[in-house]
Each structure stands twice: as C-alpha cells, then as structure tokens.
DRENPA-3360 file (N, C-alpha, C; in nm, 2 decimals, always signed):
BEGIN
1 = MKCSNVLV = -0.76/-3.72/-7.00/-0.87/-3.64/-7.04/-0.97/-3.72/-7.13 ~ -0.91/-3.81/-7.21/-1.00/-3.89/-7.30/-1.09/-3.98/-7.21 ~ -1.03/-4.03/-7.10/-1.10/-4.12/-7.01/-1.21/-4.05/-6.95 ~ -1.19/-3.92/-6.90/-1.29/-3.84/-6.84/-1.40/-3.81/-6.93 ~ -1.37/-3.78/-7.06/-1.47/-3.76/-7.16/-1.56/-3.88/-7.18 ~ -1.50/-3.99/-7.19/-1.57/-4.12/-7.21/-1.67/-4.14/-7.09 ~ -1.62/-4.12/-6.97/-1.71/-4.14/-6.85/-1.82/-4.05/-6.86 ~ -1.80/-3.92/-6.90/-1.91/-3.83/-6.91/-2.02/-3.87/-7.01;
9 = VLATFVIT = -1.97/-3.92/-7.12/-2.06/-3.97/-7.23/-2.14/-4.09/-7.18 ~ -2.07/-4.18/-7.11/-2.14/-4.30/-7.06/-2.24/-4.26/-6.96 ~ -2.21/-4.17/-6.87/-2.30/-4.13/-6.76/-2.42/-4.06/-6.82 ~ -2.40/-3.98/-6.93/-2.51/-3.91/-6.99/-2.60/-4.01/-7.06 ~ -2.54/-4.12/-7.12/-2.61/-4.22/-7.19/-2.70/-4.30/-7.09 ~ -2.64/-4.33/-6.98/-2.72/-4.41/-6.87/-2.83/-4.33/-6.82 ~ -2.81/-4.20/-6.79/-2.92/-4.11/-6.74/-3.03/-4.10/-6.84 ~ -2.99/-4.07/-6.97/-3.09/-4.05/-7.08/-3.17/-4.18/-7.10;
17 = SAAWAQTS = -3.10/-4.29/-7.10/-3.16/-4.42/-7.12/-3.26/-4.45/-7.01 ~ -3.23/-4.42/-6.88/-3.32/-4.44/-6.77/-3.45/-4.35/-6.79 ~ -3.42/-4.22/-6.83/-3.54/-4.13/-6.85/-3.63/-4.18/-6.96 ~ -3.57/-4.23/-7.07/-3.64/-4.28/-7.18/-3.72/-4.41/-7.14 ~ -3.66/-4.49/-7.06/-3.73/-4.61/-7.02/-3.85/-4.58/-6.94 ~ -3.84/-4.48/-6.85/-3.96/-4.43/-6.78/-4.07/-4.38/-6.87 ~ -4.02/-4.29/-6.97/-4.12/-4.23/-7.06/-4.19/-4.33/-7.14 ~ -4.11/-4.43/-7.20/-4.17/-4.52/-7.29/-4.28/-4.61/-7.22;
25 = KVIGSKHD = -4.26/-4.63/-7.09/-4.37/-4.71/-7.02/-4.49/-4.62/-6.98 ~ -4.47/-4.49/-6.97/-4.58/-4.41/-6.94/-4.67/-4.40/-7.07 ~ -4.61/-4.39/-7.18/-4.69/-4.37/-7.31/-4.79/-4.48/-7.32 ~ -4.91/-4.44/-7.34/-5.02/-4.54/-7.36/-5.08/-4.59/-7.23 ~ -5.02/-4.56/-7.11/-5.08/-4.60/-6.98/-5.18/-4.50/-6.94 ~ -5.24/-4.53/-6.82/-5.34/-4.44/-6.77/-5.28/-4.31/-6.72 ~ -5.15/-4.30/-6.70/-5.09/-4.18/-6.67/-5.04/-4.10/-6.79 ~ -5.07/-4.15/-6.90/-5.04/-4.07/-7.03/-5.16/-3.99/-7.05;
33 = INSQGCKG = -5.18/-3.88/-6.97/-5.30/-3.80/-6.96/-5.32/-3.72/-7.09 ~ -5.43/-3.75/-7.16/-5.47/-3.68/-7.28/-5.36/-3.71/-7.39 ~ -5.29/-3.82/-7.38/-5.19/-3.86/-7.47/-5.08/-3.75/-7.49 ~ -5.05/-3.69/-7.37/-4.94/-3.59/-7.37/-4.81/-3.64/-7.32 ~ -4.80/-3.76/-7.28/-4.67/-3.81/-7.23/-4.63/-3.74/-7.10 ~ -4.51/-3.70/-7.09/-4.46/-3.63/-6.97/-4.53/-3.50/-6.94 ~ -4.58/-3.43/-7.05/-4.65/-3.30/-7.03/-4.78/-3.32/-6.96 ~ -4.83/-3.44/-6.94/-4.95/-3.46/-6.87/-4.94/-3.42/-6.72;
41 = CHASHDGA = -4.81/-3.43/-6.67/-4.79/-3.40/-6.53/-4.68/-3.30/-6.50 ~ -4.60/-3.28/-6.60/-4.48/-3.19/-6.59/-4.48/-3.07/-6.69 ~ -4.44/-2.96/-6.65/-4.43/-2.84/-6.74/-4.28/-2.79/-6.74 ~ -4.23/-2.76/-6.86/-4.09/-2.71/-6.87/-4.08/-2.57/-6.81 ~ -4.19/-2.50/-6.81/-4.19/-2.36/-6.77/-4.33/-2.33/-6.70 ~ -4.32/-2.25/-6.59/-4.44/-2.18/-6.53/-4.53/-2.27/-6.46 ~ -4.49/-2.39/-6.42/-4.58/-2.48/-6.34/-4.72/-2.49/-6.39 ~ -4.81/-2.49/-6.29/-4.95/-2.52/-6.33/-5.01/-2.42/-6.42;
49 = SATGGSNA = -4.96/-2.30/-6.42/-5.02/-2.19/-6.50/-5.00/-2.22/-6.65 ~ -4.90/-2.31/-6.68/-4.88/-2.35/-6.82/-4.99/-2.43/-6.88 ~ -5.07/-2.49/-6.79/-5.18/-2.58/-6.84/-5.31/-2.54/-6.79 ~ -5.33/-2.41/-6.76/-5.45/-2.35/-6.72/-5.48/-2.35/-6.57 ~ -5.38/-2.39/-6.49/-5.39/-2.38/-6.34/-5.36/-2.24/-6.29 ~ -5.36/-2.23/-6.16/-5.34/-2.10/-6.10/-5.21/-2.08/-6.03 ~ -5.13/-2.19/-6.01/-5.02/-2.19/-5.92/-4.89/-2.21/-6.00 ~ -4.83/-2.10/-6.05/-4.70/-2.11/-6.12/-4.59/-2.17/-6.03;
57 = ASGKILLW = -4.60/-2.15/-5.90/-4.50/-2.20/-5.81/-4.50/-2.35/-5.80 ~ -4.60/-2.42/-5.85/-4.60/-2.56/-5.84/-4.48/-2.62/-5.92 ~ -4.43/-2.54/-6.02/-4.32/-2.59/-6.10/-4.19/-2.60/-6.02 ~ -4.18/-2.54/-5.90/-4.06/-2.55/-5.82/-4.04/-2.69/-5.77 ~ -4.15/-2.77/-5.77/-4.14/-2.91/-5.72/-4.16/-3.00/-5.84 ~ -4.05/-3.06/-5.89/-4.06/-3.16/-5.99/-4.12/-3.11/-6.12 ~ -4.11/-2.98/-6.14/-4.17/-2.91/-6.26/-4.32/-2.95/-6.27 ~ -4.39/-2.96/-6.16/-4.53/-3.00/-6.16/-4.62/-2.91/-6.23;
65 = DRDFSTQT = -4.70/-2.96/-6.31/-4.79/-2.86/-6.39/-4.93/-2.86/-6.35 ~ -4.96/-2.91/-6.23/-5.10/-2.91/-6.18/-5.10/-2.84/-6.05 ~ -5.21/-2.78/-6.02/-5.23/-2.71/-5.89/-5.22/-2.82/-5.78 ~ -5.16/-2.78/-5.66/-5.16/-2.88/-5.55/-5.30/-2.88/-5.48 ~ -5.34/-3.00/-5.44/-5.46/-3.01/-5.37/-5.46/-2.94/-5.24 ~ -5.56/-2.87/-5.20/-5.57/-2.80/-5.07/-5.68/-2.87/-4.98 ~ -5.73/-2.99/-5.03/-5.82/-3.06/-4.95/-5.76/-3.11/-4.82 ~ -5.85/-3.13/-4.72/-5.81/-3.20/-4.60/-5.87/-3.34/-4.61;
73 = FGVYDSPS = -5.79/-3.44/-4.61/-5.83/-3.57/-4.64/-5.86/-3.66/-4.52 ~ -5.81/-3.62/-4.40/-5.83/-3.71/-4.29/-5.73/-3.82/-4.30 ~ -5.72/-3.91/-4.19/-5.63/-4.02/-4.19/-5.69/-4.14/-4.14 ~ -5.64/-4.26/-4.19/-5.68/-4.39/-4.14/-5.63/-4.41/-4.00 ~ -5.70/-4.47/-3.91/-5.65/-4.50/-3.78/-5.72/-4.62/-3.73 ~ -5.66/-4.69/-3.63/-5.72/-4.80/-3.57/-5.65/-4.82/-3.43 ~ -5.72/-4.88/-3.34/-5.66/-4.90/-3.20/-5.53/-4.97/-3.20 ~ -5.50/-5.06/-3.30/-5.38/-5.13/-3.30/-5.26/-5.06/-3.36;
81 = MQNKAAEI = -5.29/-4.94/-3.42/-5.18/-4.87/-3.49/-5.09/-4.79/-3.39 ~ -4.96/-4.82/-3.38/-4.87/-4.75/-3.30/-4.80/-4.64/-3.37 ~ -4.79/-4.66/-3.50/-4.73/-4.56/-3.59/-4.85/-4.48/-3.65 ~ -4.88/-4.36/-3.60/-4.99/-4.29/-3.64/-4.96/-4.21/-3.77 ~ -5.06/-4.20/-3.86/-5.05/-4.12/-3.98/-5.08/-3.98/-3.95 ~ -5.02/-3.89/-4.04/-5.05/-3.74/-4.02/-5.11/-3.69/-4.15 ~ -5.19/-3.59/-4.14/-5.26/-3.53/-4.25/-5.16/-3.48/-4.36 ~ -5.20/-3.51/-4.49/-5.11/-3.47/-4.59/-5.16/-3.34/-4.66;
89 = GGATPLQN = -5.28/-3.31/-4.64/-5.34/-3.19/-4.71/-5.36/-3.07/-4.62 ~ -5.45/-2.98/-4.66/-5.47/-2.86/-4.59/-5.40/-2.74/-4.66 ~ -5.40/-2.63/-4.59/-5.34/-2.51/-4.65/-5.19/-2.49/-4.64 ~ -5.13/-2.58/-4.56/-4.98/-2.56/-4.54/-4.91/-2.57/-4.68 ~ -4.83/-2.47/-4.72/-4.76/-2.48/-4.85/-4.67/-2.60/-4.85 ~ -4.66/-2.66/-4.97/-4.58/-2.78/-4.99/-4.44/-2.73/-5.02 ~ -4.34/-2.79/-4.96/-4.20/-2.77/-4.99/-4.14/-2.89/-5.06 ~ -4.03/-2.87/-5.14/-3.98/-2.98/-5.21/-3.90/-3.07/-5.12;
97 = TDARMNSL = -3.88/-3.04/-5.00/-3.82/-3.13/-4.90/-3.92/-3.21/-4.82 ~ -4.05/-3.18/-4.83/-4.15/-3.25/-4.76/-4.17/-3.39/-4.80 ~ -4.16/-3.49/-4.71/-4.19/-3.63/-4.75/-4.33/-3.64/-4.80 ~ -4.42/-3.56/-4.75/-4.56/-3.58/-4.79/-4.58/-3.54/-4.94 ~ -4.48/-3.48/-5.00/-4.49/-3.45/-5.14/-4.52/-3.57/-5.22 ~ -4.47/-3.69/-5.18/-4.48/-3.81/-5.25/-4.62/-3.88/-5.23 ~ -4.71/-3.81/-5.16/-4.85/-3.84/-5.16/-4.94/-3.73/-5.21 ~ -4.90/-3.61/-5.17/-4.99/-3.49/-5.21/-4.99/-3.47/-5.36;
105 = LCMSCHDG = -4.88/-3.49/-5.43/-4.88/-3.47/-5.57/-4.98/-3.56/-5.64 ~ -4.99/-3.68/-5.59/-5.09/-3.78/-5.64/-5.23/-3.72/-5.64 ~ -5.26/-3.65/-5.53/-5.39/-3.59/-5.51/-5.43/-3.48/-5.61 ~ -5.33/-3.43/-5.69/-5.36/-3.34/-5.79/-5.47/-3.39/-5.88 ~ -5.47/-3.52/-5.90/-5.57/-3.59/-5.98/-5.66/-3.68/-5.90 ~ -5.60/-3.75/-5.80/-5.68/-3.85/-5.73/-5.77/-3.80/-5.62 ~ -5.77/-3.67/-5.60/-5.87/-3.62/-5.50/-6.01/-3.59/-5.56 ~ -6.01/-3.60/-5.70/-6.14/-3.58/-5.77/-6.19/-3.44/-5.77;
113 = VTTPNLTA = -6.11/-3.35/-5.72/-6.16/-3.21/-5.70/-6.07/-3.11/-5.77 ~ -5.94/-3.13/-5.75/-5.84/-3.03/-5.80/-5.84/-3.03/-5.95 ~ -5.84/-3.15/-6.01/-5.84/-3.16/-6.16/-5.96/-3.25/-6.19 ~ -6.08/-3.20/-6.18/-6.20/-3.29/-6.19/-6.22/-3.36/-6.32 ~ -6.17/-3.29/-6.43/-6.18/-3.36/-6.56/-6.08/-3.47/-6.58 ~ -5.99/-3.49/-6.48/-5.89/-3.60/-6.49/-5.91/-3.69/-6.36 ~ -6.03/-3.70/-6.31/-6.05/-3.78/-6.19/-6.01/-3.92/-6.21 ~ -5.93/-3.97/-6.12/-5.89/-4.11/-6.12/-5.99/-4.19/-6.04;
121 = NTGPTGSV = -6.07/-4.28/-6.10/-6.18/-4.34/-6.03/-6.15/-4.48/-5.98 ~ -6.20/-4.52/-5.87/-6.18/-4.65/-5.81/-6.31/-4.72/-5.78 ~ -6.42/-4.65/-5.79/-6.54/-4.72/-5.75/-6.59/-4.81/-5.86 ~ -6.68/-4.90/-5.82/-6.73/-5.00/-5.92/-6.80/-4.94/-6.04 ~ -6.85/-4.82/-6.02/-6.92/-4.76/-6.14/-6.83/-4.65/-6.19 ~ -6.71/-4.63/-6.15/-6.62/-4.53/-6.20/-6.65/-4.39/-6.15 ~ -6.72/-4.38/-6.04/-6.77/-4.25/-5.99/-6.70/-4.20/-5.86 ~ -6.61/-4.28/-5.81/-6.55/-4.24/-5.68/-6.40/-4.23/-5.69;
129 = SVGNPANS = -6.35/-4.12/-5.65/-6.20/-4.10/-5.65/-6.15/-4.14/-5.51 ~ -6.03/-4.20/-5.51/-5.98/-4.26/-5.39/-5.96/-4.16/-5.28 ~ -5.93/-4.03/-5.31/-5.90/-3.93/-5.20/-6.01/-3.83/-5.19 ~ -6.13/-3.85/-5.25/-6.23/-3.74/-5.25/-6.30/-3.74/-5.11 ~ -6.29/-3.63/-5.04/-6.35/-3.63/-4.91/-6.50/-3.63/-4.92 ~ -6.56/-3.59/-5.03/-6.70/-3.57/-5.05/-6.77/-3.71/-5.06 ~ -6.71/-3.80/-5.14/-6.78/-3.92/-5.17/-6.70/-4.05/-5.14 ~ -6.58/-4.04/-5.08/-6.51/-4.16/-5.05/-6.43/-4.15/-4.92;
137 = FGLQNDHP = -6.47/-4.07/-4.83/-6.41/-4.05/-4.70/-6.27/-4.01/-4.70 ~ -6.23/-3.94/-4.81/-6.09/-3.89/-4.82/-6.00/-4.01/-4.81 ~ -5.90/-4.00/-4.72/-5.80/-4.10/-4.70/-5.83/-4.18/-4.57 ~ -5.95/-4.17/-4.52/-5.98/-4.23/-4.39/-6.01/-4.38/-4.41 ~ -6.03/-4.43/-4.53/-6.06/-4.57/-4.55/-5.96/-4.63/-4.65 ~ -5.84/-4.57/-4.65/-5.74/-4.62/-4.74/-5.61/-4.66/-4.66 ~ -5.52/-4.73/-4.72/-5.40/-4.76/-4.65/-5.34/-4.63/-4.60 ~ -5.30/-4.62/-4.47/-5.25/-4.49/-4.42/-5.12/-4.45/-4.49;
145 = VNMSHDPT = -5.11/-4.32/-4.51/-4.98/-4.26/-4.56/-4.94/-4.15/-4.47 ~ -4.81/-4.11/-4.50/-4.75/-4.00/-4.41/-4.74/-4.05/-4.27 ~ -4.69/-4.17/-4.25/-4.66/-4.23/-4.12/-4.53/-4.29/-4.12 ~ -4.46/-4.30/-4.01/-4.33/-4.36/-4.01/-4.34/-4.52/-4.01 ~ -4.25/-4.58/-4.08/-4.24/-4.73/-4.07/-4.14/-4.75/-3.96 ~ -4.19/-4.79/-3.85/-4.10/-4.80/-3.73/-4.12/-4.93/-3.66 ~ -4.04/-5.03/-3.69/-4.06/-5.16/-3.62/-4.04/-5.16/-3.47 ~ -3.98/-5.06/-3.42/-3.96/-5.05/-3.27/-4.09/-5.02/-3.20;
153 = KNAQLTPV = -4.18/-4.96/-3.27/-4.31/-4.94/-3.22/-4.42/-5.04/-3.25 ~ -4.39/-5.11/-3.36/-4.49/-5.22/-3.40/-4.41/-5.34/-3.45 ~ -4.41/-5.44/-3.37/-4.33/-5.56/-3.39/-4.38/-5.64/-3.52 ~ -4.49/-5.60/-3.57/-4.54/-5.67/-3.69/-4.49/-5.61/-3.82 ~ -4.41/-5.51/-3.81/-4.35/-5.45/-3.92/-4.21/-5.50/-3.95 ~ -4.17/-5.52/-4.07/-4.04/-5.57/-4.11/-3.93/-5.46/-4.09 ~ -3.81/-5.49/-4.08/-3.70/-5.39/-4.07/-3.70/-5.29/-4.19 ~ -3.65/-5.17/-4.17/-3.65/-5.07/-4.27/-3.56/-5.13/-4.39;
161 = ATVTGGGL = -3.45/-5.19/-4.36/-3.37/-5.25/-4.47/-3.44/-5.35/-4.55 ~ -3.53/-5.43/-4.49/-3.61/-5.52/-4.57/-3.70/-5.46/-4.66 ~ -3.76/-5.34/-4.62/-3.85/-5.27/-4.71/-3.78/-5.21/-4.83 ~ -3.67/-5.14/-4.80/-3.60/-5.07/-4.91/-3.53/-5.17/-5.00 ~ -3.48/-5.28/-4.93/-3.41/-5.39/-5.01/-3.51/-5.47/-5.09 ~ -3.64/-5.46/-5.06/-3.74/-5.54/-5.13/-3.81/-5.46/-5.24 ~ -3.75/-5.34/-5.27/-3.81/-5.27/-5.39/-3.90/-5.16/-5.36 ~ -3.93/-5.13/-5.23/-4.02/-5.03/-5.19/-3.94/-4.91/-5.14;
169 = TLYGSANT = -4.01/-4.79/-5.13/-3.93/-4.67/-5.09/-4.00/-4.60/-4.97 ~ -3.91/-4.56/-4.88/-3.95/-4.49/-4.76/-3.89/-4.35/-4.77 ~ -3.96/-4.25/-4.71/-3.92/-4.11/-4.74/-3.89/-4.03/-4.61 ~ -3.78/-3.95/-4.62/-3.75/-3.86/-4.51/-3.67/-3.93/-4.40 ~ -3.63/-3.85/-4.30/-3.55/-3.90/-4.19/-3.64/-3.99/-4.10 ~ -3.77/-3.98/-4.11/-3.85/-4.07/-4.03/-3.90/-4.19/-4.10 ~ -3.84/-4.22/-4.22/-3.88/-4.34/-4.30/-4.03/-4.35/-4.32 ~ -4.09/-4.24/-4.37/-4.24/-4.24/-4.38/-4.29/-4.32/-4.51;
177 = VQCSSCHT = -4.41/-4.38/-4.49/-4.48/-4.44/-4.60/-4.56/-4.34/-4.67 ~ -4.55/-4.33/-4.80/-4.63/-4.24/-4.88/-4.69/-4.31/-4.99 ~ -4.77/-4.25/-5.07/-4.84/-4.32/-5.19/-4.73/-4.39/-5.27 ~ -4.62/-4.31/-5.30/-4.52/-4.37/-5.39/-4.43/-4.46/-5.32 ~ -4.45/-4.50/-5.20/-4.38/-4.61/-5.14/-4.41/-4.74/-5.21 ~ -4.54/-4.76/-5.24/-4.59/-4.88/-5.31/-4.62/-4.86/-5.46 ~ -4.64/-4.74/-5.50/-4.68/-4.71/-5.64/-4.57/-4.63/-5.70 ~ -4.55/-4.65/-5.83/-4.46/-4.57/-5.91/-4.54/-4.51/-6.03;
185 = THDPTNGS = -4.53/-4.38/-6.05/-4.61/-4.32/-6.15/-4.58/-4.35/-6.29 ~ -4.46/-4.41/-6.31/-4.41/-4.42/-6.45/-4.42/-4.56/-6.51 ~ -4.45/-4.66/-6.43/-4.44/-4.80/-6.48/-4.56/-4.88/-6.44 ~ -4.65/-4.91/-6.54/-4.77/-4.99/-6.50/-4.75/-5.14/-6.51 ~ -4.63/-5.18/-6.53/-4.60/-5.33/-6.56/-4.67/-5.42/-6.46 ~ -4.67/-5.38/-6.33/-4.72/-5.47/-6.22/-4.87/-5.45/-6.19 ~ -4.93/-5.37/-6.27/-5.07/-5.34/-6.24/-5.09/-5.24/-6.14 ~ -5.18/-5.15/-6.16/-5.21/-5.04/-6.06/-5.08/-4.96/-6.03;
193 = FLRKANTN = -4.99/-4.96/-6.12/-4.86/-4.88/-6.10/-4.79/-4.92/-5.97 ~ -4.80/-5.05/-5.94/-4.73/-5.10/-5.82/-4.58/-5.11/-5.84 ~ -4.50/-5.09/-5.74/-4.35/-5.10/-5.75/-4.31/-5.24/-5.77 ~ -4.39/-5.33/-5.72/-4.36/-5.48/-5.74/-4.49/-5.55/-5.74 ~ -4.48/-5.67/-5.80/-4.61/-5.75/-5.82/-4.65/-5.79/-5.68 ~ -4.78/-5.80/-5.66/-4.84/-5.84/-5.53/-4.88/-5.99/-5.53 ~ -4.82/-6.07/-5.62/-4.86/-6.21/-5.62/-4.83/-6.27/-5.49 ~ -4.93/-6.35/-5.44/-4.92/-6.41/-5.30/-4.88/-6.30/-5.19;
201 = SALCTTCH = -4.94/-6.18/-5.21/-4.92/-6.07/-5.12/-4.77/-6.03/-5.10 ~ -4.69/-6.05/-5.20/-4.55/-6.02/-5.19/-4.52/-5.88/-5.16 ~ -4.60/-5.79/-5.21/-4.58/-5.64/-5.18/-4.62/-5.62/-5.04 ~ -4.73/-5.67/-4.99/-4.78/-5.64/-4.86/-4.68/-5.70/-4.75 ~ -4.62/-5.82/-4.78/-4.53/-5.88/-4.68/-4.39/-5.82/-4.69 ~ -4.37/-5.73/-4.78/-4.24/-5.66/-4.78/-4.23/-5.57/-4.65 ~ -4.35/-5.52/-4.61/-4.36/-5.43/-4.49/-4.42/-5.50/-4.37 ~ -4.51/-5.59/-4.39/-4.59/-5.65/-4.28/-4.55/-5.80/-4.26;
209 = L = -4.52/-5.84/-4.14/-4.49/-5.97/-4.10/-4.62/-6.06/-4.10;
% end
C-alpha cells in the first residue's frame, strides 16, 4: 500500500511539474494574453462566454475560452503536391476528436477577425494576420495544414517515424500536419513558438528530404 501511495504522489508531482513548466514559459511571452497566463486561452467554466464570447460550448474542447473561427480560409495548393490539404474552417462544428482542432483553435486569434483586439500580426507593418481571408489570402499562401504526411504519395517526404521521432507531431489516423505540428503554444524558446529550432533548416528537413 505504501508503495502505491508513493507512486501516486510521484505521478502527481511529475504531472504538476510538467504543467508548471508549460505555464512558466507562457508567462511573459506573446501568448501571455493581457498578462492573464493560462486564462488568456482557457476558462475553468463556461467556455468563451466566460470572457465575453458567445459560445459556451467551446469549453468542451481544452476548456477553450474563445469563440471558434467560422471563417473559410482556403488551402495552399501546387501541381507538385500529392498530399492535398483540406479546409479547416467553415460552419462545420468542431469536435474534440477532430485533427483540425490543432489548427482551428489557433485561428481564434490568428484569423484577425474572431478576436480582432488580439490579432496576431505577421506583416512588415504589423497589420496583416496570417489567416485573415480579407487581407492575407487566408491560408492560401501559407504552409499547408490539415493534410496527411504520406511518404507513399510523395517520395520527398521523410517517414512518419522520422517526423515524430524528430520532435514534431502528426495528428489523427491519417497523420495530418496541423499548425501545432511545428508550433507549440506554450514554449517560445525556439522563436515563433517552434517545436524545435530551425537552425540550418533542421525543422524543415524533419519532414522534407
């Protein structure tokens, strides 16, 4: 019994320490919205309605405290792409099992529309949001998301095991690439909230040969 109790205490300590490590890196970063820490993106109760939004149901997904974007963003495409991207936005309700959740939640701020006072700007004058369909072509001119990483269709892609073993994340049964495949919301250490440093294109070559 004592051994079981010790294991429970140790597990609790590990989990709590990991959560604190994430929180401590968010504090003072660009994701520390209005100096609210976790509360900038998460609500303990009532989802987006807790912070002036309209969708209390958003709290069903990661206790999200912002309305989900309903914009249609479009997708990047090119003749050489064999793994085609799929739209992440639109009116289809988001489920907590949807792989696209790992991109669409980002658009709560990065579409420049859903939370306009918290627009995340990428333009040289700070006036363009990465996913804004009105002034930045939505996601048509950005690295594609919501597409499968499938080396059997594109020989220039690395094996799935190389991607996940290299510190990046793929989502769902189709191993889809989402915004949070390359970015992590809680740790700005590598710049631009990247999951790993891109020195000498190290992040890019984790997926691309």
